[in-house]
N, C-alpha and C positions, 0 to 999 in steps of 0.2 A: 670612674674616671677613665678616659680614653688612654690607650697606649699608642701614641702617635709614631709615625714612621717617616723616614726621609727628611727632606728639607723643612717640612712643617715642624717636625720634632725639634730641629735645631733652632728654628726661629722662636718657638715657644720657650725652649730652654734658655736661650739668650735673654728673652724678655723677663723670665722668672728670676734668673740670676741678677739681672740688672736692677730689678725692683728691690731685691734683698740687699744688694750692695748700696743702693740709694738709702735705704733705711739705716743701714749700718753707718754710712757716711754722715747722715744727719744726726744720728745719736752721738757721734764723736765731735762733729764740728758745729752742731746747732741746726735746728729745724727752720724751715722757711715759713713765710706767711701762711695762714690757714688754707686759703684756696689753692696755693701752690703746692704745699705739702700733701694735702688731701686729694688734690687734683691729680698729681703724679701717681699717688697710691691707687686711685681707681682707674686712671688712664690705662694702667697695665693690667690690674687684677680683674676688672669687670669684663674686658674682652676675653681673658683667659677662661672665665666661667663658661663662655660659649664655645671656645675652641677645645677645651678639655672635658667638658661634661655634656654627654649626649642629651638631646631633647626628649627622647623616648627609648624604649627597648628596641625599636626597629631602626633607630639611627645607626649610622656606621660607627664602629668601635675603634677604628684605626686612623680615622681622618675626620675632620669637620665637614659637614655638609655645606652646600652653597648658602643656605639660609643662616647657618651658624657663622659663616664668614661675613655675610652682610650685617648680622647683628653685632659681630665683633667690631666691624668698621664703624658702625653707627655709635657704638659705646665709647669710641675714642672722641667723638666730636664734642659732646657736652662739657667734659672736663677741660678740653683744650680751649674752648670758648671762655670758660671761667678764668683760666690762667692768663690768657691774652688780655682779657678785659678786667683783670684784677684791680688795677688802680682806679678805673672808672667805677666799678662796683663798690669799692671801699668808700666812695664819696656819696653814694645814693642813700636816701632815707628809706629804710626798710618799712614795708607795709604802708608807705605813703606815696612814694614816687611810682609812676605808671610802669607797667611791665610791657616791654615791646613784644610784637608778634613773634619775632625770632626767639626771644627768651622763653616765651610760652611754649613754642614748639619744641625747643631743645629740652626744656624742663620736663615736658610730658614724655619725650623720647627716653630721657634718663629714668623717669619713674617707672615706665613700662619695662624697660630693660632690666632694672634692678629687681623688680618683682619676678620676672621670668628667670633671672639668674638665681634668685633665692629658691624658686621651685626646683631648679636643676641641682644646685649644689647642697642645699640643706634638706628640706622636706616640703612637699606640696602643702602641708598643713600650715606652715609659716607664711607661704605665699598667699594662701586663702585668707589667713588672719589679717595680713596687711591689706589685702583687697577689701575686706569687710570694713576696715577703718576708712578707706576711700569712699565706699558706698555710704557710710555714715555722713560724710561731708555733704552728700547730695540730699539725704533724707532728714538731716538734723533740723532744717527750718520747719519741718512739718511735725516734729516730735514734741511731746508735751513736757512741761516741768523742767527738771534739771538737765534733761538731755537735749533741750532746744539749743540751737546755735544759729547765728545769723547766716544768711546765704553767702556763699563764697564762689566767685566765678573761676573759670579755668585758669586765667592768668594769675590770680592770687594763689590758687592751689599750687601752681608751678613755682611761684615765688617762694612760698614757705618751705617747699621741699627741695628746691634747686639753688636759689640765689643766696639764701642766708647762710651764715656760718655758725649760728647758735644751735640750730636743730636741722633736721632734714638729712638729705643724702650726704652733704658735706659739712654736717654739724659736728658738735664736740665729741660725740660718740665715735664717729669715724676718725676724728682727730686723735683720740686716744689709741685707736687701732693702728693708725698710721705713725705713731710715735712709740709709746711705751710697750704696747702689746706686740708690735712688729719686732722690736729688738729682743723681746723675750721668746718670741717664736723662733728667731734665729738662734738664740741661746739653746733652746730645746732641741733644735735640729742638730746643732753641734754635739750635744750630749748624746743624742740618739745615734749619730753616725760614729761616735767614738766608743761605743759599747758601754756607756755608763748605765744605760737601762739594764743591760745584761749583768753589770756589777751589782745593781740593786737586787736582782733576783739571787745572785750568788751569795750576797750578804744575808738575805732572808733565809736561804738554805742553811747557811752556817749557823745562824742564830736559832732557828726553830726546826730545822729539817728532821732531827732525830727525836724530837719530842712527840708526845701523843698527838696525832692529827697534824703532824708537821707540814704536809703539803698545803693544807688549808691555811695554816699560819703564814706560810711562804707567800701565798696569794695575797693575804691581807697586808703584810709588811711591804712587799715589793710594789703592790698596786698603790699603796699610800705614798711611797717615795716617788714613783714614776708619775703618778696621776697629777700631782701638784704642778709638774712641769708640762705635761702633755696638753692639758687644757680641754680635752675632748674625752668624755667617758668611754665612748665606743672604741676610740683608738687605743685607750688604755686597756680595755678588755682584750683586744686582739694582741696588743704588745706583750702583755704578761700572761694572758689566759691560755695562749697556745702551749705554754709550758706547764702552768699550774693545774689547769683543769684535767688534762689527761693523767697527770700524776695523782691528783686526788682520786680520780676514778679507779686507777690501778691499785691504790692502797685501801680501797673499800668504801669511799664516799659515794652516795647516790649521785647519779648524773645531774639531777635537778638541783640537789644541794650544792654540788661543785660549781655549777653555772651561777647559782644565786650568790655564793660567797664571792666569786670573782667580780660579779656585777656590782654588788654592794660596796666592795672594797675599792673598785676602780672609780665608782661615782664619788666616793668619799674623798678621793684625792683632790677633787676640785674645791673641797672645803679646807684643805690642809695648807697652812702657811709653809714656806714664805711666798709662794707664787699664786696659789689658789686658782690655777687655770687661767690666769690673767684677769679674773674677775675683780681682784683687789684694786687693780689700776683703774678700771672703769669706775668702781665704787668711789675711789679717791677723787676722780674727776667730777663725778656727779655731786658728791656730798661736800667736797672741799675739805674733808678730813685727811690728815697726813697718812700716807701709805703705812708707815711704821705703826701708827695707832690702830689701823685696821687689822694688821696681822697679829698684833698683840691681843686685840679683843677676840680674835677668832681662834687662838691657839688652844684654849682649854676645851672648847666644844669639839674641835677636831680630835683631840686626844681621847676624849670620852667616847666619841663615835667609834674609833678604832679599837679601843679597849673593849667595848661591848661586843664587837664582831669577833675579836680574839677569844673572849670568854665563851661565846656561843659555839665556836668551832671546837674549843677545848672540851667543853662539856659533852658535845656530841661524840668526840673521839673517846672520851673516858667511858661514856655510857655504852657505846657500841664496840668498845675495846679495839679501836683502830690504831694500828702501829704507825710509827714514823718511818723515815727513810732508812735504808741500810747504810752502814758506815761507809761502804764503798761509793755510795752515790753523793755523799756530802763532801763539799769542797773543804779542804783543810783550813784551819784558822790561819796558818802561816801564809797560805796563798791569798786569803782575804786581806790580811795585813799588808802583804806585798803589793796588792792592787788597790789599797785604800787611798792612794794618791788621786784616784779618779773622783773622790768626793771633794777634793780641794776646790774646784770651781763653785760648788754649792756653799762651801764654808766661806769662801771669799765673798760671794753674793750676800749671804746673810750678815756677815760682819760689816760690810760696807753699808748695808741698809740700816743696821742697828746704830752705827756710829753717826749716821746722819747724811750720808751721800745720797744723791738722787738715784732713782731706779735706772736712769740712763747710764750713769757712771758705773753702778754696780753690775748691770748686765754686760756692758762693754768689757769690763775687766774680767767678768766670768767667762766671756767668749775668748778673750785673749789667753787666759790661764788654761782653758780647755784646749785651745789650739797648741799651746806650748807643751802641754802634758802628753799630747798624742805621740810625741817623738821619743817617749820613754819606752814605747813598745812598737815593734815592727808591724804588728797586726793592726794597730790603731793609727799608725803614722798618717798624718794629713798630707797626702800627696796632692798635686794640682788637680788630678782627676777626682779625688775624694772631696777636695775643697769645692770644686765645681758642683758636685752632686749634693753637697750640704747646702749650698746657697740655693740650688734649684729646689731642693726639698723645702727650704724655708719659704720660697715663693709659692709653692703648691699649698703649703699649710696656711698661707695667708689668704688664699682665694675665698674659702668659705667664711672666714672671719670678716673679711672686708665686705663681702656681699651681704652677709646676714646683719652686720652692724649698720650698713647703709639702709637696709630695710627697717631695722629697729629705730633708726634715726627718723624715718618718715612717720612711724607710729607716734614717737614722742612729739614730732612737729604737729601732727593732727590733734593729739590729745591736749597739748598746751595751748594751741591757737583757737580751740573750740571751747575750752573749759570742761572737757569731758572728764578729766581726772577729778575735778572738784565735784562734778555730778555723781560720779561713782562713789567718791568718799561720803557724800551726803546719803546715798542709798545704803551704804554699809552701816553708817551710823544709825540710820533709821531702822533698818532690819535688826540690828543688834540691840536696839533700845538704849544706845549709849553705854552699854556694858562692855568692858574690854575683852573678856574671854570670848563671847560670841563673835565680836568683831575680828579677833585674831583668827578664829576658825574660818570665817568667811574669806579673809585675805589668804589664809593657807590654801583653801580650795581654789581660789582665783589664781594664785601663783603657780600651783601645780598644773592647773589647766592651761595657763599661758606658756608654761615651760615644756609641755609635752612635745617631744620630737625635735626640739631645738638644741643647738649647742649652748653651753652654759652662759656665755657672755650675752648674746642677744636674748636668751630666755630671761636672764636677770633684768636686763634693760626694760623689756616689755612689761614684765611682772611688776617691777618697782614703779613704773610710770602709772600703773593702775592702782597698786596697793599702797605705795609709799605715802601719797597725800592723805589717805584715809587714816593710816597709823599716826602720822604727825598731827592730824586734826584731833586725835584723841590724846595728845600730849606725850606721845612716845618720842624719845630723842632720835635725832636724824640717823646716826650710825646704827643704833639698835633696830630702827625700823628697816633700814636697808639690809642688815644682816639677817633679819627675820625673813624677808622676802627672798633673799639670796639662797638661804637654806632650802626653801621649798621649790624654788625654780630649779635648783640642782637635783633635788630628790625626785623631781618629775622624771628623770632619766630611768628610774627603776620603779615607777608607779604605773601599774596597769591601768588601762589597756594599751597605752602607747609608751611602753618602757623600752626605749631603744637599747640601752646598755644591757638590759636583761635578755633581749632578743639576741644580741651578739653573744652573750654568755651561753645561751641555750643552743645557738648554732654550733659552737665549739663542743659543747657537752653532749649534743644529740638528745636534748630533753625538750619537753613541751614548753614553748615560749611563754604562754600565759601563766602556767603553773610556776615556772621559774621566776617570772616577774613577781608573783604574789609571795613566793618564798624569799626573794631578795628584799622585798618591802618589809617583811617581818624581820629579816636579818638586820635591816637598817632602822628598826623602830626607834632606837635612841636618837637618831638624827631627826625624827619627827617631834621628839620631846624637847630636845635642847633649846630650840628657839623660844618656846614658851617659858622655859626656866629663865633665860637671860632677859626676857622682857620684864618679868616680874621681879627678878633678882639680878641686878647688874654686877654682882660679885663674880658671876660666871664670865663676864667680859673683863675681869681683872680690875674692877672699879670698887673702891672701898678699902677698908683697913685689911691688914694682913690676916688678922684674926677672923674677920668675916669671910674672906676668900678661902682660908684654910678650912673653916667649918663647912662651907658649902662644898668644897672639894671632897671632903670625907663623906658627906651625905650623898652626893651624886655617885661616888664610887660604890657605896653600899647599895644604892638603888640600881645601878648598872649590874652589879653582881646578882642581886635577887631577881631582877627582871630576866636576865639570861638564864638563871636557874629555873624560874617558873616556866619559861618558854621551852626549855629542853628537858626538864624533869630530872635534873642532876645537880647535886651539891655534895661533893665527897662520896656520895652514893646515889643510886637511883631513887627518886622520890615517888611516893604514891600520889594519887589524885588529891587527897586532903592536904598533904604537905606542899604540893605544887600550888594549890589554891591559897594556902596561908602565905607562902613565899610571894605569890603575886600580889596579895593584899598589902604585904609589908612594902613591896616595891612601889605600889601606888601611893601609900601613905608617905613614903620618903620623898617621892616626886612632888607631892602636894606641899610637904614641909619645905622643900627646897625653893618653892615658889612663894613662900611666905616669910620674907626676911624679918618682919616684925616679931615673929615668934622664934625664928631660927637664930637670930642674933642676940637673944637675951643671954645673960651671963650663965644662968643655970643650964640652958640648953647647950651652950657652947662647951661648958665643963663636961656635961654628959657625953656629948658627941666626940670631943677630942680625947676624953678619958677612955672611951670605948675603943677608939682607934689605937691609942697607946697600948691598951691591954691586948688587943688582937696582934699587934706587932710583936709584943713581948712573948706571947704564946708561940707564934710562928718561929721566932728566933730561938726559943728554948727547945722546941721540937727539932729544929734543924741541927742544933748543937748535939742533941742526943742521938740523932740519926747518923751523923757523920762518924762518931766513934764506933758505933755498932757496925756500920758498913765496913770500916777499916779493919775491925777485928775479924769480920767474916772473910 
């Protein structure tokens, strides 16, 4: 991103603050009609992509070029036309009424500018992917079988991507970004500028800093807390990794391992309720499932994901005898309690969402509470200058989301208007032989491929457009299908060869990016397993009886422990190769059992599993009671 100077910096700053204030205003007083709301959203943010992001390495870094200014001016015209002609466009029959030459020209200008903005602000790979879908429109009439589609002229292509409000550039996906996502981006910027992210790190230091492998556990806890709000895995790596990775290295962890821990933990933040990197809001819009039901279904999977990483770093620390932080480096519990008021905005957010308020109301009150709490501390006090910088940061953070979601909206438009999604679903069913497990594996690979190099929200949108219909065609419930695709679209961030989060972690750690990516993927292995479990056993989504859910929780905990032990060769002591193999086989057997509710939920199996869990807890409690008196005598 450019560091602008002079009057251009002020103009851009005013525009960014204005668009953030617009979204805050509409969140409080109500949104406008779709074309107006989404038009104002892109009217500001699309030109910003050209003014703030250089076209190439040789472009000026402190000012926009002449071509950038021309593109920025052109980017204003299409949304202005839509807003001015809103009443007329509301009365036209979509895909039936003719498209005027002006509308065709403006539509193609908008399409080209969005694709180029995606190339600049996101990654070239996503721009290429969008371009390939446009190529498909022209070659589809010549393709055989399920990939055939009727010819579509330039005016009709412009219409489905520019004039309609269901899909395309100004479709429902951009609508979610211009409403729910925008207000949570502002909420995240407020928390970031009031040192709440720093408090997350301090809290993690206090909780785990002195334990074995404390720095790695700090990375896991702080990244999980911050990552749910940040919404971008790479940003999360840099926000928390600049502290945790050097600390891990200093206390004995390998550079590669330190980078992998931070990458896996930061990526998992996007799977963590209550915000899930804004993906939950988009999922709610697409599926029609209430936001509260989505975060409820996602909570157990996120907990198991982080439990697995914590166990992995704990076993490594024990095996390699890595110490924790010194007492002098750990922030006192009193200070943590004194600063705990900084968590109040998150508490308010969660409580309001749980009791049934809309995400708009919850986020607005979260922002208001955050603003008021800043006056408790001179260092965090929200002065006019800091308030300006917070809204400006909000606008900057919205640019990539707005542009990438506009690009993803065009992909959805093409896929739905050509029937390509149904064609891909038919191919997946054919290749899998109608068997669910092979179909899930095919969709997993497709989702990872589509998600490589993209931010989480557009990655999920593109992946679910391709994989969602295939899963639903095989009888998978809507929310389950979307969560399955969502997991793998997110985990693409740490899946080589294009593992953006791993590259960021490797850059801080000074390790090999590809090796760090593979280690991060191994670190996050439970994340690749969880979606298969909840497809076959909905108890992981908190569906079913309390007994069924509890039984599954115990089995998954056992499998997470044994899997971490097998990977790291430690369980109370260092394991030899035979013991590691046996532990690995036990973990596989437990994972298979968790996917078979027919056997897992029998009375005998539930008595055995819950009885074993009770016995383990009793032994741990007894040993702890014996240890405490002996330590006090010593």
